[in-house]
PyMOL Python script that loads the backbone (N, CA, C, O; Angstrom):
from pymol import cmd

cmd.read_pdbstr("""\
ATOM      1  N   MET A   1       8.870  17.315  12.323  1.00  0.00           N
ATOM      2  CA  MET A   1       7.746  16.509  11.886  1.00  0.00           C
ATOM      3  C   MET A   1       7.811  16.374  10.370  1.00  0.00           C
ATOM      4  O   MET A   1       8.173  17.325   9.678  1.00  0.00           O
ATOM      5  N   THR A   2       7.465  15.205   9.851  1.00  0.00           N
ATOM      6  CA  THR A   2       7.497  14.985   8.407  1.00  0.00           C
ATOM      7  C   THR A   2       6.166  15.385   7.778  1.00  0.00           C
ATOM      8  O   THR A   2       5.114  15.309   8.411  1.00  0.00           O
ATOM      9  N   ASP A   3       6.235  15.807   6.539  1.00  0.00           N
ATOM     10  CA  ASP A   3       5.042  16.178   5.788  1.00  0.00           C
ATOM     11  C   ASP A   3       4.606  14.978   4.959  1.00  0.00           C
ATOM     12  O   ASP A   3       5.293  14.611   4.005  1.00  0.00           O
ATOM     13  N   ASN A   4       3.482  14.360   5.301  1.00  0.00           N
ATOM     14  CA  ASN A   4       2.990  13.173   4.607  1.00  0.00           C
ATOM     15  C   ASN A   4       1.901  13.517   3.610  1.00  0.00           C
ATOM     16  O   ASN A   4       1.016  12.699   3.358  1.00  0.00           O
ATOM     17  N   HIS A   5       1.946  14.691   3.047  1.00  0.00           N
ATOM     18  CA  HIS A   5       0.928  15.125   2.097  1.00  0.00           C
ATOM     19  C   HIS A   5       1.329  14.722   0.685  1.00  0.00           C
ATOM     20  O   HIS A   5       2.441  15.008   0.240  1.00  0.00           O
ATOM     21  N   PHE A   6       0.414  14.054  -0.015  1.00  0.00           N
ATOM     22  CA  PHE A   6       0.621  13.706  -1.412  1.00  0.00           C
ATOM     23  C   PHE A   6      -0.528  14.277  -2.216  1.00  0.00           C
ATOM     24  O   PHE A   6      -1.673  14.269  -1.764  1.00  0.00           O
ATOM     25  N   ASP A   7      -0.229  14.768  -3.398  1.00  0.00           N
ATOM     26  CA  ASP A   7      -1.267  15.292  -4.278  1.00  0.00           C
ATOM     27  C   ASP A   7      -2.009  14.168  -4.982  1.00  0.00           C
ATOM     28  O   ASP A   7      -3.210  14.263  -5.236  1.00  0.00           O
ATOM     29  N   THR A   8      -1.279  13.100  -5.293  1.00  0.00           N
ATOM     30  CA  THR A   8      -1.853  11.988  -6.056  1.00  0.00           C
ATOM     31  C   THR A   8      -1.314  10.671  -5.510  1.00  0.00           C
ATOM     32  O   THR A   8      -0.140  10.572  -5.154  1.00  0.00           O
ATOM     33  N   ILE A   9      -2.180   9.658  -5.446  1.00  0.00           N
ATOM     34  CA  ILE A   9      -1.758   8.311  -5.070  1.00  0.00           C
ATOM     35  C   ILE A   9      -2.049   7.391  -6.246  1.00  0.00           C
ATOM     36  O   ILE A   9      -3.185   7.309  -6.712  1.00  0.00           O
ATOM     37  N   VAL A  10      -1.019   6.699  -6.725  1.00  0.00           N
ATOM     38  CA  VAL A  10      -1.155   5.755  -7.832  1.00  0.00           C
ATOM     39  C   VAL A  10      -1.041   4.350  -7.253  1.00  0.00           C
ATOM     40  O   VAL A  10      -0.054   4.024  -6.593  1.00  0.00           O
ATOM     41  N   ILE A  11      -2.051   3.518  -7.498  1.00  0.00           N
ATOM     42  CA  ILE A  11      -2.043   2.150  -7.001  1.00  0.00           C
ATOM     43  C   ILE A  11      -1.635   1.228  -8.149  1.00  0.00           C
ATOM     44  O   ILE A  11      -2.336   1.119  -9.155  1.00  0.00           O
ATOM     45  N   GLY A  12      -0.503   0.577  -7.981  1.00  0.00           N
ATOM     46  CA  GLY A  12       0.036  -0.319  -9.004  1.00  0.00           C
ATOM     47  C   GLY A  12       1.195   0.332  -9.729  1.00  0.00           C
ATOM     48  O   GLY A  12       1.090   1.461 -10.207  1.00  0.00           O
ATOM     49  N   SER A  13       2.296  -0.386  -9.806  1.00  0.00           N
ATOM     50  CA  SER A  13       3.489   0.180 -10.439  1.00  0.00           C
ATOM     51  C   SER A  13       3.803  -0.509 -11.756  1.00  0.00           C
ATOM     52  O   SER A  13       4.967  -0.720 -12.095  1.00  0.00           O
ATOM     53  N   GLY A  14       2.755  -0.860 -12.499  1.00  0.00           N
ATOM     54  CA  GLY A  14       2.968  -1.373 -13.846  1.00  0.00           C
ATOM     55  C   GLY A  14       3.397  -0.238 -14.759  1.00  0.00           C
ATOM     56  O   GLY A  14       3.610   0.884 -14.301  1.00  0.00           O
ATOM     57  N   ILE A  15       3.523  -0.519 -16.029  1.00  0.00           N
ATOM     58  CA  ILE A  15       4.007   0.498 -16.968  1.00  0.00           C
ATOM     59  C   ILE A  15       3.081   1.717 -16.999  1.00  0.00           C
ATOM     60  O   ILE A  15       3.551   2.849 -17.109  1.00  0.00           O
ATOM     61  N   GLY A  16       1.775   1.491 -16.901  1.00  0.00           N
ATOM     62  CA  GLY A  16       0.830   2.608 -16.904  1.00  0.00           C
ATOM     63  C   GLY A  16       0.912   3.445 -15.643  1.00  0.00           C
ATOM     64  O   GLY A  16       0.910   4.675 -15.706  1.00  0.00           O
ATOM     65  N   GLY A  17       0.985   2.781 -14.495  1.00  0.00           N
ATOM     66  CA  GLY A  17       1.078   3.493 -13.226  1.00  0.00           C
ATOM     67  C   GLY A  17       2.354   4.303 -13.106  1.00  0.00           C
ATOM     68  O   GLY A  17       2.327   5.449 -12.657  1.00  0.00           O
ATOM     69  N   LEU A  18       3.476   3.711 -13.508  1.00  0.00           N
ATOM     70  CA  LEU A  18       4.751   4.432 -13.438  1.00  0.00           C
ATOM     71  C   LEU A  18       4.791   5.592 -14.417  1.00  0.00           C
ATOM     72  O   LEU A  18       5.346   6.646 -14.105  1.00  0.00           O
ATOM     73  N   THR A  19       4.209   5.413 -15.601  1.00  0.00           N
ATOM     74  CA  THR A  19       4.162   6.492 -16.578  1.00  0.00           C
ATOM     75  C   THR A  19       3.338   7.663 -16.061  1.00  0.00           C
ATOM     76  O   THR A  19       3.765   8.815 -16.137  1.00  0.00           O
ATOM     77  N   CYS A  20       2.154   7.362 -15.533  1.00  0.00           N
ATOM     78  CA  CYS A  20       1.293   8.420 -14.981  1.00  0.00           C
ATOM     79  C   CYS A  20       1.974   9.137 -13.823  1.00  0.00           C
ATOM     80  O   CYS A  20       1.963  10.365 -13.751  1.00  0.00           O
ATOM     81  N   ALA A  21       2.564   8.369 -12.921  1.00  0.00           N
ATOM     82  CA  ALA A  21       3.234   8.965 -11.767  1.00  0.00           C
ATOM     83  C   ALA A  21       4.387   9.869 -12.202  1.00  0.00           C
ATOM     84  O   ALA A  21       4.566  10.962 -11.664  1.00  0.00           O
ATOM     85  N   SER A  22       5.157   9.409 -13.170  1.00  0.00           N
ATOM     86  CA  SER A  22       6.279  10.192 -13.660  1.00  0.00           C
ATOM     87  C   SER A  22       5.823  11.488 -14.327  1.00  0.00           C
ATOM     88  O   SER A  22       6.391  12.552 -14.080  1.00  0.00           O
ATOM     89  N   LEU A  23       4.801  11.393 -15.168  1.00  0.00           N
ATOM     90  CA  LEU A  23       4.295  12.597 -15.836  1.00  0.00           C
ATOM     91  C   LEU A  23       3.709  13.594 -14.837  1.00  0.00           C
ATOM     92  O   LEU A  23       3.947  14.797 -14.945  1.00  0.00           O
ATOM     93  N   LEU A  24       2.952  13.100 -13.878  1.00  0.00           N
ATOM     94  CA  LEU A  24       2.377  13.989 -12.866  1.00  0.00           C
ATOM     95  C   LEU A  24       3.466  14.678 -12.044  1.00  0.00           C
ATOM     96  O   LEU A  24       3.360  15.864 -11.733  1.00  0.00           O
ATOM     97  N   ALA A  25       4.506  13.934 -11.696  1.00  0.00           N
ATOM     98  CA  ALA A  25       5.578  14.506 -10.886  1.00  0.00           C
ATOM     99  C   ALA A  25       6.432  15.503 -11.680  1.00  0.00           C
ATOM    100  O   ALA A  25       6.814  16.547 -11.153  1.00  0.00           O
ATOM    101  N   GLN A  26       6.728  15.187 -12.932  1.00  0.00           N
ATOM    102  CA  GLN A  26       7.628  16.034 -13.708  1.00  0.00           C
ATOM    103  C   GLN A  26       6.924  17.222 -14.356  1.00  0.00           C
ATOM    104  O   GLN A  26       7.433  18.342 -14.304  1.00  0.00           O
ATOM    105  N   ILE A  27       5.771  16.996 -14.963  1.00  0.00           N
ATOM    106  CA  ILE A  27       5.104  18.058 -15.726  1.00  0.00           C
ATOM    107  C   ILE A  27       4.179  18.885 -14.830  1.00  0.00           C
ATOM    108  O   ILE A  27       4.187  20.115 -14.884  1.00  0.00           O
ATOM    109  N   GLU A  28       3.388  18.203 -14.010  1.00  0.00           N
ATOM    110  CA  GLU A  28       2.424  18.906 -13.158  1.00  0.00           C
ATOM    111  C   GLU A  28       3.016  19.306 -11.803  1.00  0.00           C
ATOM    112  O   GLU A  28       2.369  20.009 -11.027  1.00  0.00           O
ATOM    113  N   GLU A  29       4.246  18.858 -11.519  1.00  0.00           N
ATOM    114  CA  GLU A  29       4.955  19.147 -10.266  1.00  0.00           C
ATOM    115  C   GLU A  29       4.126  18.751  -9.041  1.00  0.00           C
ATOM    116  O   GLU A  29       4.031  19.501  -8.070  1.00  0.00           O
ATOM    117  N   ARG A  30       3.533  17.566  -9.108  1.00  0.00           N
ATOM    118  CA  ARG A  30       2.751  17.042  -7.993  1.00  0.00           C
ATOM    119  C   ARG A  30       3.596  16.082  -7.172  1.00  0.00           C
ATOM    120  O   ARG A  30       4.538  15.476  -7.683  1.00  0.00           O
ATOM    121  N   ARG A  31       3.256  15.947  -5.907  1.00  0.00           N
ATOM    122  CA  ARG A  31       3.894  14.940  -5.057  1.00  0.00           C
ATOM    123  C   ARG A  31       3.087  13.661  -5.205  1.00  0.00           C
ATOM    124  O   ARG A  31       1.901  13.620  -4.878  1.00  0.00           O
ATOM    125  N   VAL A  32       3.744  12.611  -5.705  1.00  0.00           N
ATOM    126  CA  VAL A  32       3.051  11.375  -6.069  1.00  0.00           C
ATOM    127  C   VAL A  32       3.556  10.229  -5.198  1.00  0.00           C
ATOM    128  O   VAL A  32       4.760  10.067  -4.995  1.00  0.00           O
ATOM    129  N   LEU A  33       2.618   9.443  -4.691  1.00  0.00           N
ATOM    130  CA  LEU A  33       2.925   8.218  -3.957  1.00  0.00           C
ATOM    131  C   LEU A  33       2.496   7.045  -4.824  1.00  0.00           C
ATOM    132  O   LEU A  33       1.342   6.976  -5.247  1.00  0.00           O
ATOM    133  N   VAL A  34       3.424   6.112  -5.097  1.00  0.00           N
ATOM    134  CA  VAL A  34       3.120   4.909  -5.875  1.00  0.00           C
ATOM    135  C   VAL A  34       3.101   3.726  -4.912  1.00  0.00           C
ATOM    136  O   VAL A  34       4.082   3.465  -4.215  1.00  0.00           O
ATOM    137  N   LEU A  35       1.985   3.020  -4.881  1.00  0.00           N
ATOM    138  CA  LEU A  35       1.848   1.853  -4.013  1.00  0.00           C
ATOM    139  C   LEU A  35       1.881   0.585  -4.856  1.00  0.00           C
ATOM    140  O   LEU A  35       1.240   0.511  -5.904  1.00  0.00           O
ATOM    141  N   GLU A  36       2.637  -0.417  -4.391  1.00  0.00           N
ATOM    142  CA  GLU A  36       2.770  -1.679  -5.113  1.00  0.00           C
ATOM    143  C   GLU A  36       2.785  -2.823  -4.106  1.00  0.00           C
ATOM    144  O   GLU A  36       3.482  -2.749  -3.095  1.00  0.00           O
ATOM    145  N   ARG A  37       2.029  -3.871  -4.372  1.00  0.00           N
ATOM    146  CA  ARG A  37       1.973  -5.029  -3.481  1.00  0.00           C
ATOM    147  C   ARG A  37       3.192  -5.932  -3.663  1.00  0.00           C
ATOM    148  O   ARG A  37       3.687  -6.506  -2.693  1.00  0.00           O
ATOM    149  N   HIS A  38       3.673  -6.062  -4.887  1.00  0.00           N
ATOM    150  CA  HIS A  38       4.811  -6.937  -5.195  1.00  0.00           C
ATOM    151  C   HIS A  38       6.099  -6.283  -4.700  1.00  0.00           C
ATOM    152  O   HIS A  38       6.143  -5.066  -4.522  1.00  0.00           O
ATOM    153  N   PHE A  39       7.145  -7.074  -4.476  1.00  0.00           N
ATOM    154  CA  PHE A  39       8.397  -6.520  -3.969  1.00  0.00           C
ATOM    155  C   PHE A  39       9.226  -5.838  -5.054  1.00  0.00           C
ATOM    156  O   PHE A  39      10.175  -5.122  -4.736  1.00  0.00           O
ATOM    157  N   THR A  40       8.890  -6.044  -6.330  1.00  0.00           N
ATOM    158  CA  THR A  40       9.598  -5.403  -7.434  1.00  0.00           C
ATOM    159  C   THR A  40       8.622  -4.556  -8.233  1.00  0.00           C
ATOM    160  O   THR A  40       7.624  -5.078  -8.730  1.00  0.00           O
ATOM    161  N   PRO A  41       8.884  -3.253  -8.371  1.00  0.00           N
ATOM    162  CA  PRO A  41       7.987  -2.427  -9.183  1.00  0.00           C
ATOM    163  C   PRO A  41       8.143  -2.735 -10.665  1.00  0.00           C
ATOM    164  O   PRO A  41       9.193  -3.214 -11.093  1.00  0.00           O
ATOM    165  N   GLY A  42       7.120  -2.466 -11.439  1.00  0.00           N
ATOM    166  CA  GLY A  42       7.216  -2.629 -12.875  1.00  0.00           C
ATOM    167  C   GLY A  42       6.163  -3.511 -13.498  1.00  0.00           C
ATOM    168  O   GLY A  42       6.046  -3.550 -14.723  1.00  0.00           O
ATOM    169  N   GLY A  43       5.388  -4.226 -12.691  1.00  0.00           N
ATOM    170  CA  GLY A  43       4.343  -5.085 -13.246  1.00  0.00           C
ATOM    171  C   GLY A  43       4.921  -6.137 -14.178  1.00  0.00           C
ATOM    172  O   GLY A  43       5.863  -6.844 -13.822  1.00  0.00           O
ATOM    173  N   TYR A  44       4.349  -6.236 -15.379  1.00  0.00           N
ATOM    174  CA  TYR A  44       4.815  -7.232 -16.348  1.00  0.00           C
ATOM    175  C   TYR A  44       6.011  -6.755 -17.167  1.00  0.00           C
ATOM    176  O   TYR A  44       6.333  -7.361 -18.189  1.00  0.00           O
ATOM    177  N   THR A  45       6.675  -5.680 -16.739  1.00  0.00           N
ATOM    178  CA  THR A  45       7.862  -5.223 -17.455  1.00  0.00           C
ATOM    179  C   THR A  45       9.130  -5.930 -16.972  1.00  0.00           C
ATOM    180  O   THR A  45      10.203  -5.706 -17.531  1.00  0.00           O
ATOM    181  N   HIS A  46       9.028  -6.777 -15.946  1.00  0.00           N
ATOM    182  CA  HIS A  46      10.188  -7.548 -15.507  1.00  0.00           C
ATOM    183  C   HIS A  46       9.890  -9.034 -15.641  1.00  0.00           C
ATOM    184  O   HIS A  46       8.734  -9.442 -15.750  1.00  0.00           O
ATOM    185  N   MET A  47      10.945  -9.832 -15.631  1.00  0.00           N
ATOM    186  CA  MET A  47      10.775 -11.274 -15.802  1.00  0.00           C
ATOM    187  C   MET A  47      10.610 -11.961 -14.453  1.00  0.00           C
ATOM    188  O   MET A  47      11.206 -11.545 -13.460  1.00  0.00           O
ATOM    189  N   PHE A  48       9.815 -12.994 -14.424  1.00  0.00           N
ATOM    190  CA  PHE A  48       9.704 -13.832 -13.257  1.00  0.00           C
ATOM    191  C   PHE A  48       9.341 -15.234 -13.718  1.00  0.00           C
ATOM    192  O   PHE A  48       8.801 -15.410 -14.811  1.00  0.00           O
ATOM    193  N   ARG A  49       9.631 -16.221 -12.900  1.00  0.00           N
ATOM    194  CA  ARG A  49       9.334 -17.615 -13.229  1.00  0.00           C
ATOM    195  C   ARG A  49       8.351 -18.171 -12.237  1.00  0.00           C
ATOM    196  O   ARG A  49       8.398 -17.871 -11.044  1.00  0.00           O
ATOM    197  N   ARG A  50       7.465 -18.984 -12.750  1.00  0.00           N
ATOM    198  CA  ARG A  50       6.512 -19.683 -11.880  1.00  0.00           C
ATOM    199  C   ARG A  50       7.038 -21.087 -11.628  1.00  0.00           C
ATOM    200  O   ARG A  50       7.779 -21.648 -12.435  1.00  0.00           O
ATOM    201  N   LYS A  51       6.639 -21.635 -10.496  1.00  0.00           N
ATOM    202  CA  LYS A  51       7.039 -23.010 -10.192  1.00  0.00           C
ATOM    203  C   LYS A  51       6.351 -23.960 -11.149  1.00  0.00           C
ATOM    204  O   LYS A  51       5.191 -23.759 -11.507  1.00  0.00           O
ATOM    205  N   LYS A  52       7.066 -24.996 -11.566  1.00  0.00           N
ATOM    206  CA  LYS A  52       6.478 -25.991 -12.463  1.00  0.00           C
ATOM    207  C   LYS A  52       5.514 -26.868 -11.704  1.00  0.00           C
ATOM    208  O   LYS A  52       5.768 -27.239 -10.558  1.00  0.00           O
ATOM    209  N   LYS A  53       4.392 -27.205 -12.349  1.00  0.00           N
ATOM    210  CA  LYS A  53       3.433 -28.140 -11.756  1.00  0.00           C
ATOM    211  C   LYS A  53       3.877 -29.555 -12.077  1.00  0.00           C
ATOM    212  O   LYS A  53       4.336 -29.845 -13.182  1.00  0.00           O
ATOM    213  N   ILE A  54       3.737 -30.410 -11.116  1.00  0.00           N
ATOM    214  CA  ILE A  54       4.138 -31.821 -11.318  1.00  0.00           C
ATOM    215  C   ILE A  54       2.963 -32.637 -11.787  1.00  0.00           C
ATOM    216  O   ILE A  54       3.097 -33.840 -12.011  1.00  0.00           O
TER     217      ILE A  54
END
""", "prot")
cmd.dss("prot")
cmd.show_as("cartoon", "prot")
cmd.util.cbc("prot")
cmd.orient("prot")
């Protein structure tokens, strides 16, 4: 059976969410789950293009 216990859940994988999750996991040794709606984590730290309006 798998252990699905997490100490902390971070919603959003923008720069703030990833920073908090990383610090909690590395310094506080917590099990962290990061949830993101978009298919690429990182929020506005990655590039994307919008369709042009006609």
